[in-house]
C-alpha positions in Angstrom: 28.4 8.8 11.8 25.5 6.6 10.5 25.9 4.3 7.7 24.0 5.1 4.5 21.6 2.9 3.1 22.7 0.1 0.6 21.2 0.3 -2.8 19.6 -2.9 -2.4 17.7 -2.0 0.5 16.0 1.0 -1.3 15.1 -1.2 -4.3 13.6 -3.8 -2.1 11.6 -0.9 -0.2 10.2 0.4 -3.7 9.2 -3.1 -4.8 7.5 -3.4 -1.6 5.6 -0.3 -1.9 4.7 -1.0 -5.6 3.4 -4.2 -4.4 1.0 -2.6 -1.7 -0.7 -0.3 -4.0 -2.5 -3.2 -5.5 -4.4 -3.9 -2.4 -7.2 -2.0 -1.2 -9.4 -2.3 2.0 -13.1 -2.8 1.3 -15.7 -2.2 3.6 -19.4 -3.7 3.1 -22.6 -3.0 5.1 -24.1 -6.3 5.9 -27.9 -6.4 7.3 -28.5 -9.0 10.3 -31.3 -11.2 9.5 -32.5 -11.4 13.2 -32.4 -7.7 14.4 -32.4 -5.7 10.9 -29.2 -3.7 12.0 -26.5 -3.3 9.7 -23.0 -4.5 10.7 -19.8 -3.9 8.4 -17.6 -6.5 6.9 -14.0 -5.3 5.9 -11.4 -7.0 4.3 -8.0 -6.2 2.6 -8.6 -7.4 -1.1 -6.4 -7.3 -4.4 -7.6 -4.6 -6.7 -8.5 -7.3 -9.1 -10.9 -9.1 -6.7 -12.9 -6.2 -5.6 -16.2 -6.9 -7.6 -16.1 -10.7 -6.6 -15.8 -9.5 -2.9 -18.7 -7.2 -3.2 -20.9 -9.7 -4.9 -20.7 -12.2 -2.3 -24.0 -12.4 0.3 
């Protein structure tokens, strides 16, 4: 018979999932100066920093 999960473990999982919802994967197309082809730069960014990431060159 399996043990039931403790209440502390459940609370810890809820906090971790709530924290994970504050992060977003952002993908930006970047043009190569040599060939003119596009490459993609992707990064996981906090939701408050998305505009700053997209403003970078």
